[in-house]
C-alpha beads as a LAMMPS data file, in Angstrom:
LAMMPS data file: protein, C-alpha beads

308 atoms
307 bonds

1 atom types
1 bond types

-500.0 500.0 xlo xhi
-500.0 500.0 ylo yhi
-500.0 500.0 zlo zhi

Masses

1 110.0

Atoms # bond

1 1 1 357.687 -101.713 466.667
2 1 1 357.396 -102.521 470.458
3 1 1 354.911 -104.694 472.310
4 1 1 353.279 -101.576 473.908
5 1 1 350.027 -100.809 472.855
6 1 1 349.035 -97.093 472.073
7 1 1 345.574 -98.145 471.318
8 1 1 344.022 -100.886 473.533
9 1 1 340.105 -100.888 473.775
10 1 1 337.619 -103.548 474.119
11 1 1 333.918 -103.632 473.552
12 1 1 333.396 -100.058 472.137
13 1 1 329.857 -99.156 471.537
14 1 1 328.083 -96.205 469.962
15 1 1 324.576 -95.706 468.930
16 1 1 322.409 -92.989 467.433
17 1 1 318.505 -93.039 467.707
18 1 1 318.618 -96.528 468.722
19 1 1 321.011 -97.926 465.886
20 1 1 324.346 -99.327 466.659
21 1 1 326.910 -97.533 464.804
22 1 1 329.825 -98.908 466.378
23 1 1 328.990 -102.474 467.864
24 1 1 331.259 -104.053 470.410
25 1 1 334.773 -103.489 468.693
26 1 1 337.985 -104.444 470.157
27 1 1 341.262 -102.937 468.673
28 1 1 344.982 -102.984 469.699
29 1 1 347.400 -101.063 467.792
30 1 1 351.455 -101.273 468.777
31 1 1 353.512 -98.426 468.998
32 1 1 355.087 -97.284 465.830
33 1 1 352.601 -99.400 463.837
34 1 1 350.466 -97.880 460.695
35 1 1 347.055 -99.514 461.120
36 1 1 344.707 -99.325 458.283
37 1 1 341.037 -98.965 459.043
38 1 1 338.895 -100.049 456.158
39 1 1 334.958 -100.320 455.476
40 1 1 332.478 -99.043 453.289
41 1 1 330.880 -95.622 453.720
42 1 1 328.581 -95.910 456.871
43 1 1 330.283 -98.685 458.558
44 1 1 331.391 -96.657 461.563
45 1 1 334.982 -95.861 460.803
46 1 1 334.475 -92.081 461.647
47 1 1 332.580 -92.508 464.756
48 1 1 334.999 -95.024 466.120
49 1 1 337.880 -92.676 465.281
50 1 1 336.003 -89.893 467.119
51 1 1 335.613 -91.859 470.313
52 1 1 339.209 -92.758 470.271
53 1 1 340.194 -89.192 470.292
54 1 1 337.991 -87.788 472.730
55 1 1 335.359 -86.223 470.424
56 1 1 332.596 -88.849 471.169
57 1 1 331.890 -90.517 474.429
58 1 1 331.417 -94.278 473.962
59 1 1 328.167 -95.607 475.122
60 1 1 329.740 -98.794 476.403
61 1 1 333.339 -100.345 476.321
62 1 1 336.670 -99.725 478.021
63 1 1 340.310 -99.360 477.396
64 1 1 343.168 -96.746 476.822
65 1 1 344.458 -94.561 474.231
66 1 1 348.025 -93.420 474.662
67 1 1 347.977 -94.782 478.119
68 1 1 344.676 -92.491 479.067
69 1 1 341.257 -93.963 479.781
70 1 1 339.113 -93.390 476.853
71 1 1 335.986 -92.541 479.115
72 1 1 337.364 -90.617 481.876
73 1 1 340.405 -89.115 480.296
74 1 1 339.257 -87.700 477.117
75 1 1 340.396 -84.067 477.596
76 1 1 344.166 -85.457 477.914
77 1 1 343.724 -87.890 474.867
78 1 1 342.634 -84.801 472.731
79 1 1 345.865 -82.788 473.913
80 1 1 348.121 -85.671 472.779
81 1 1 346.579 -87.143 469.363
82 1 1 346.697 -85.699 466.051
83 1 1 343.343 -85.868 464.043
84 1 1 342.833 -85.310 460.465
85 1 1 339.417 -85.118 459.188
86 1 1 337.988 -86.123 456.016
87 1 1 337.332 -82.448 454.657
88 1 1 340.168 -79.930 454.644
89 1 1 339.444 -78.001 457.759
90 1 1 341.843 -75.162 458.130
91 1 1 341.033 -71.752 457.279
92 1 1 341.347 -71.172 453.361
93 1 1 341.628 -67.203 453.906
94 1 1 344.833 -67.552 455.992
95 1 1 348.309 -68.454 454.682
96 1 1 350.178 -71.652 455.349
97 1 1 352.033 -69.965 458.102
98 1 1 349.294 -68.231 459.571
99 1 1 347.230 -71.700 459.949
100 1 1 349.901 -73.412 461.498
101 1 1 350.332 -70.516 463.964
102 1 1 346.850 -70.813 464.581
103 1 1 346.888 -74.384 465.579
104 1 1 349.880 -73.891 467.492
105 1 1 348.186 -71.371 469.626
106 1 1 345.169 -73.713 470.184
107 1 1 347.792 -76.338 471.686
108 1 1 349.708 -73.815 473.442
109 1 1 352.815 -74.740 471.905
110 1 1 355.972 -73.611 473.480
111 1 1 358.344 -71.462 471.220
112 1 1 355.500 -71.201 468.535
113 1 1 357.620 -69.370 466.008
114 1 1 360.168 -72.190 465.944
115 1 1 357.602 -74.856 465.989
116 1 1 355.857 -73.346 462.857
117 1 1 359.261 -72.976 460.911
118 1 1 360.409 -76.602 461.848
119 1 1 356.624 -77.897 460.726
120 1 1 356.975 -75.928 457.353
121 1 1 360.783 -77.351 456.716
122 1 1 359.666 -81.051 458.011
123 1 1 356.714 -81.351 455.135
124 1 1 358.393 -79.178 452.462
125 1 1 356.225 -75.990 452.843
126 1 1 358.574 -73.328 453.293
127 1 1 358.794 -72.235 449.811
128 1 1 354.859 -71.717 450.290
129 1 1 354.382 -70.255 453.567
130 1 1 352.791 -67.186 452.433
131 1 1 350.347 -68.749 450.177
132 1 1 346.697 -68.832 451.065
133 1 1 345.418 -72.214 452.073
134 1 1 342.368 -71.844 449.749
135 1 1 344.904 -71.648 446.664
136 1 1 346.365 -74.822 447.492
137 1 1 345.783 -78.108 445.352
138 1 1 344.376 -81.187 447.039
139 1 1 347.951 -82.525 447.503
140 1 1 349.395 -79.608 449.116
141 1 1 346.369 -79.104 451.311
142 1 1 346.861 -82.571 452.504
143 1 1 350.175 -81.851 453.550
144 1 1 349.411 -78.761 455.232
145 1 1 346.604 -80.825 457.129
146 1 1 349.467 -83.342 458.107
147 1 1 351.696 -80.339 459.073
148 1 1 348.940 -79.086 461.516
149 1 1 348.225 -82.640 463.081
150 1 1 352.024 -82.941 463.908
151 1 1 352.739 -79.216 465.141
152 1 1 352.108 -80.303 468.913
153 1 1 354.003 -83.515 468.607
154 1 1 351.602 -85.947 469.061
155 1 1 352.438 -89.746 469.518
156 1 1 349.325 -90.834 467.567
157 1 1 347.612 -89.616 464.451
158 1 1 344.138 -90.609 463.630
159 1 1 343.609 -90.068 459.858
160 1 1 340.146 -90.131 458.335
161 1 1 340.550 -90.957 454.791
162 1 1 343.221 -88.378 454.383
163 1 1 343.750 -89.146 450.495
164 1 1 340.398 -88.875 449.303
165 1 1 340.333 -86.777 446.120
166 1 1 344.125 -86.535 445.736
167 1 1 345.927 -87.479 442.570
168 1 1 348.169 -90.768 442.812
169 1 1 351.530 -89.095 443.072
170 1 1 350.395 -86.988 446.041
171 1 1 348.883 -90.106 447.493
172 1 1 352.358 -91.929 447.232
173 1 1 354.339 -88.972 448.501
174 1 1 351.786 -88.921 451.444
175 1 1 352.267 -92.477 452.165
176 1 1 356.282 -92.009 451.871
177 1 1 355.913 -89.281 454.707
178 1 1 353.666 -91.853 456.787
179 1 1 356.114 -94.488 456.907
180 1 1 359.122 -92.083 457.581
181 1 1 357.165 -90.739 460.678
182 1 1 356.192 -94.205 461.625
183 1 1 360.137 -95.164 461.656
184 1 1 360.455 -92.261 464.028
185 1 1 358.046 -93.975 466.549
186 1 1 354.610 -92.380 465.558
187 1 1 351.760 -94.511 465.584
188 1 1 348.658 -94.475 462.997
189 1 1 345.223 -95.351 462.875
190 1 1 344.178 -94.570 458.877
191 1 1 340.799 -95.046 457.285
192 1 1 340.973 -95.614 453.758
193 1 1 339.063 -97.114 450.480
194 1 1 342.029 -97.641 448.488
195 1 1 343.280 -101.039 448.395
196 1 1 347.023 -100.074 447.523
197 1 1 346.979 -97.989 450.581
198 1 1 345.864 -100.909 452.870
199 1 1 348.507 -102.953 451.517
200 1 1 350.956 -100.407 452.766
201 1 1 349.787 -100.690 456.474
202 1 1 351.273 -102.863 458.792
203 1 1 348.285 -104.295 460.040
204 1 1 344.521 -103.905 459.131
205 1 1 341.081 -103.828 460.636
206 1 1 338.069 -104.004 458.581
207 1 1 334.703 -102.971 459.893
208 1 1 331.031 -103.229 458.418
209 1 1 327.787 -102.116 459.942
210 1 1 329.622 -101.186 463.103
211 1 1 331.335 -104.782 463.521
212 1 1 334.927 -105.538 463.290
213 1 1 334.991 -108.465 460.990
214 1 1 338.684 -108.853 460.602
215 1 1 342.015 -107.666 462.321
216 1 1 345.509 -108.744 461.297
217 1 1 348.186 -108.583 458.611
218 1 1 347.345 -108.812 454.929
219 1 1 348.708 -112.105 454.806
220 1 1 346.732 -113.175 458.145
221 1 1 343.280 -111.841 456.671
222 1 1 343.822 -113.406 453.394
223 1 1 344.637 -116.710 454.877
224 1 1 341.937 -116.646 457.480
225 1 1 339.112 -116.076 454.826
226 1 1 340.296 -119.351 453.001
227 1 1 339.180 -117.819 449.661
228 1 1 340.103 -119.559 446.362
229 1 1 340.761 -117.391 443.365
230 1 1 341.124 -118.334 439.651
231 1 1 342.270 -116.193 436.679
232 1 1 341.213 -116.936 433.303
233 1 1 342.326 -115.586 430.033
234 1 1 340.779 -115.828 426.709
235 1 1 337.989 -114.893 424.465
236 1 1 334.268 -114.105 425.514
237 1 1 335.165 -113.470 429.308
238 1 1 332.133 -111.113 429.664
239 1 1 329.744 -114.010 428.805
240 1 1 331.652 -116.571 430.666
241 1 1 331.257 -114.241 433.825
242 1 1 327.664 -113.815 433.510
243 1 1 327.183 -117.505 433.374
244 1 1 329.590 -118.474 436.320
245 1 1 327.892 -115.803 438.677
246 1 1 324.835 -117.895 438.859
247 1 1 326.689 -121.073 439.561
248 1 1 326.822 -122.525 443.146
249 1 1 330.465 -121.845 444.690
250 1 1 331.123 -118.730 442.600
251 1 1 331.028 -115.645 444.876
252 1 1 332.728 -113.293 442.530
253 1 1 333.659 -113.191 438.773
254 1 1 335.409 -109.697 438.155
255 1 1 337.133 -108.249 435.126
256 1 1 340.799 -106.983 435.512
257 1 1 341.690 -105.714 431.924
258 1 1 341.895 -108.601 429.788
259 1 1 341.595 -111.045 432.663
260 1 1 338.677 -112.661 434.693
261 1 1 339.259 -113.118 438.333
262 1 1 336.584 -115.985 439.716
263 1 1 336.486 -116.386 443.522
264 1 1 334.747 -118.816 446.310
265 1 1 335.166 -120.060 449.486
266 1 1 334.320 -123.619 448.454
267 1 1 337.327 -124.796 446.180
268 1 1 335.705 -128.026 445.219
269 1 1 332.260 -126.258 444.013
270 1 1 334.447 -123.279 442.585
271 1 1 336.560 -125.830 440.469
272 1 1 333.275 -127.691 439.282
273 1 1 331.707 -124.378 438.178
274 1 1 334.792 -123.316 436.091
275 1 1 335.560 -126.865 434.576
276 1 1 333.197 -126.392 431.475
277 1 1 334.982 -123.320 430.568
278 1 1 338.542 -124.987 430.773
279 1 1 338.726 -125.414 427.063
280 1 1 341.756 -124.890 424.741
281 1 1 340.525 -121.452 424.142
282 1 1 340.917 -120.358 427.800
283 1 1 343.879 -120.663 430.198
284 1 1 343.337 -120.866 433.901
285 1 1 345.346 -120.662 436.786
286 1 1 345.026 -120.374 440.382
287 1 1 346.170 -117.176 441.952
288 1 1 346.410 -115.684 445.473
289 1 1 343.224 -113.681 446.223
290 1 1 343.626 -109.951 446.741
291 1 1 342.486 -107.868 449.477
292 1 1 339.423 -106.411 447.461
293 1 1 338.398 -110.049 446.873
294 1 1 338.696 -110.735 450.403
295 1 1 336.822 -107.706 451.587
296 1 1 333.945 -108.239 449.100
297 1 1 333.799 -111.825 450.248
298 1 1 333.565 -110.432 453.945
299 1 1 330.934 -107.995 453.160
300 1 1 328.804 -110.565 451.233
301 1 1 328.757 -113.289 454.053
302 1 1 328.124 -110.509 456.613
303 1 1 325.119 -109.681 454.619
304 1 1 323.804 -113.197 454.240
305 1 1 324.236 -113.782 458.055
306 1 1 322.266 -110.717 458.707
307 1 1 319.447 -111.952 456.429
308 1 1 319.010 -115.259 457.815

Bonds

1 1 1 2
2 1 2 3
3 1 3 4
4 1 4 5
5 1 5 6
6 1 6 7
7 1 7 8
8 1 8 9
9 1 9 10
10 1 10 11
11 1 11 12
12 1 12 13
13 1 13 14
14 1 14 15
15 1 15 16
16 1 16 17
17 1 17 18
18 1 18 19
19 1 19 20
20 1 20 21
21 1 21 22
22 1 22 23
23 1 23 24
24 1 24 25
25 1 25 26
26 1 26 27
27 1 27 28
28 1 28 29
29 1 29 30
30 1 30 31
31 1 31 32
32 1 32 33
33 1 33 34
34 1 34 35
35 1 35 36
36 1 36 37
37 1 37 38
38 1 38 39
39 1 39 40
40 1 40 41
41 1 41 42
42 1 42 43
43 1 43 44
44 1 44 45
45 1 45 46
46 1 46 47
47 1 47 48
48 1 48 49
49 1 49 50
50 1 50 51
51 1 51 52
52 1 52 53
53 1 53 54
54 1 54 55
55 1 55 56
56 1 56 57
57 1 57 58
58 1 58 59
59 1 59 60
60 1 60 61
61 1 61 62
62 1 62 63
63 1 63 64
64 1 64 65
65 1 65 66
66 1 66 67
67 1 67 68
68 1 68 69
69 1 69 70
70 1 70 71
71 1 71 72
72 1 72 73
73 1 73 74
74 1 74 75
75 1 75 76
76 1 76 77
77 1 77 78
78 1 78 79
79 1 79 80
80 1 80 81
81 1 81 82
82 1 82 83
83 1 83 84
84 1 84 85
85 1 85 86
86 1 86 87
87 1 87 88
88 1 88 89
89 1 89 90
90 1 90 91
91 1 91 92
92 1 92 93
93 1 93 94
94 1 94 95
95 1 95 96
96 1 96 97
97 1 97 98
98 1 98 99
99 1 99 100
100 1 100 101
101 1 101 102
102 1 102 103
103 1 103 104
104 1 104 105
105 1 105 106
106 1 106 107
107 1 107 108
108 1 108 109
109 1 109 110
110 1 110 111
111 1 111 112
112 1 112 113
113 1 113 114
114 1 114 115
115 1 115 116
116 1 116 117
117 1 117 118
118 1 118 119
119 1 119 120
120 1 120 121
121 1 121 122
122 1 122 123
123 1 123 124
124 1 124 125
125 1 125 126
126 1 126 127
127 1 127 128
128 1 128 129
129 1 129 130
130 1 130 131
131 1 131 132
132 1 132 133
133 1 133 134
134 1 134 135
135 1 135 136
136 1 136 137
137 1 137 138
138 1 138 139
139 1 139 140
140 1 140 141
141 1 141 142
142 1 142 143
143 1 143 144
144 1 144 145
145 1 145 146
146 1 146 147
147 1 147 148
148 1 148 149
149 1 149 150
150 1 150 151
151 1 151 152
152 1 152 153
153 1 153 154
154 1 154 155
155 1 155 156
156 1 156 157
157 1 157 158
158 1 158 159
159 1 159 160
160 1 160 161
161 1 161 162
162 1 162 163
163 1 163 164
164 1 164 165
165 1 165 166
166 1 166 167
167 1 167 168
168 1 168 169
169 1 169 170
170 1 170 171
171 1 171 172
172 1 172 173
173 1 173 174
174 1 174 175
175 1 175 176
176 1 176 177
177 1 177 178
178 1 178 179
179 1 179 180
180 1 180 181
181 1 181 182
182 1 182 183
183 1 183 184
184 1 184 185
185 1 185 186
186 1 186 187
187 1 187 188
188 1 188 189
189 1 189 190
190 1 190 191
191 1 191 192
192 1 192 193
193 1 193 194
194 1 194 195
195 1 195 196
196 1 196 197
197 1 197 198
198 1 198 199
199 1 199 200
200 1 200 201
201 1 201 202
202 1 202 203
203 1 203 204
204 1 204 205
205 1 205 206
206 1 206 207
207 1 207 208
208 1 208 209
209 1 209 210
210 1 210 211
211 1 211 212
212 1 212 213
213 1 213 214
214 1 214 215
215 1 215 216
216 1 216 217
217 1 217 218
218 1 218 219
219 1 219 220
220 1 220 221
221 1 221 222
222 1 222 223
223 1 223 224
224 1 224 225
225 1 225 226
226 1 226 227
227 1 227 228
228 1 228 229
229 1 229 230
230 1 230 231
231 1 231 232
232 1 232 233
233 1 233 234
234 1 234 235
235 1 235 236
236 1 236 237
237 1 237 238
238 1 238 239
239 1 239 240
240 1 240 241
241 1 241 242
242 1 242 243
243 1 243 244
244 1 244 245
245 1 245 246
246 1 246 247
247 1 247 248
248 1 248 249
249 1 249 250
250 1 250 251
251 1 251 252
252 1 252 253
253 1 253 254
254 1 254 255
255 1 255 256
256 1 256 257
257 1 257 258
258 1 258 259
259 1 259 260
260 1 260 261
261 1 261 262
262 1 262 263
263 1 263 264
264 1 264 265
265 1 265 266
266 1 266 267
267 1 267 268
268 1 268 269
269 1 269 270
270 1 270 271
271 1 271 272
272 1 272 273
273 1 273 274
274 1 274 275
275 1 275 276
276 1 276 277
277 1 277 278
278 1 278 279
279 1 279 280
280 1 280 281
281 1 281 282
282 1 282 283
283 1 283 284
284 1 284 285
285 1 285 286
286 1 286 287
287 1 287 288
288 1 288 289
289 1 289 290
290 1 290 291
291 1 291 292
292 1 292 293
293 1 293 294
294 1 294 295
295 1 295 296
296 1 296 297
297 1 297 298
298 1 298 299
299 1 299 300
300 1 300 301
301 1 301 302
302 1 302 303
303 1 303 304
304 1 304 305
305 1 305 306
306 1 306 307
307 1 307 308
């Protein structure tokens, strides 16, 4: 990765019917970086991505995407980014090759036939080139959509929940492709709900109700929240979790198989809450909090601040 910013925007804001969907968001993404964009449904991820790629005009804010001004040079941005939507958006009654040829025409790609052929080879689609897109499984549709994003050789890919509804093996193969492309210098902003995918990103940005709550590496975000997590093993964990949840200092009591994870930001209050249950029947140990613990913590704190 270099020190060059492919995305460098500040105070990006968009509202609909008086409601701010994206509220004063700053974001910087380095060249060659995979930035995971996280947040619950309705948090503003898709709106922000559409503003970056020139499909929506921000109500306020400034900055650049691929060196182009996000306000005044949106057409240039559109020509130089690849955007993969949540839903498969290619033509299901066309073959894989025909879809790629159509996208190449849209971007006025030179030597179109060669570009289509190279794209098929690059993503392992050559054997299926004459198959109708509508006959493909979710994983192969995803691969075709990625090929279509890449056919005009963009420098930045904006992927909006690209692995939703895709099986675990296809998701893993997809992410292997993403890292290979990033190694070649491509930059990614990828929205996702999957914590295992978030951990595969170089940096993360977490947005809630249009507000960016955290931005950094996984380690930086976990460290900044100062969350403490204890793990319990033993009998009757379901009942213990119910009792712990009403105690001061306990923000989360969540089951992971035969284990219970108990988390809170006040480490002393948390230890006081679990003390009565630290009997010979249960084994407790402090562990590093996971990303899911951290994001639930951020969400809860944000709701509490809003209600005050």
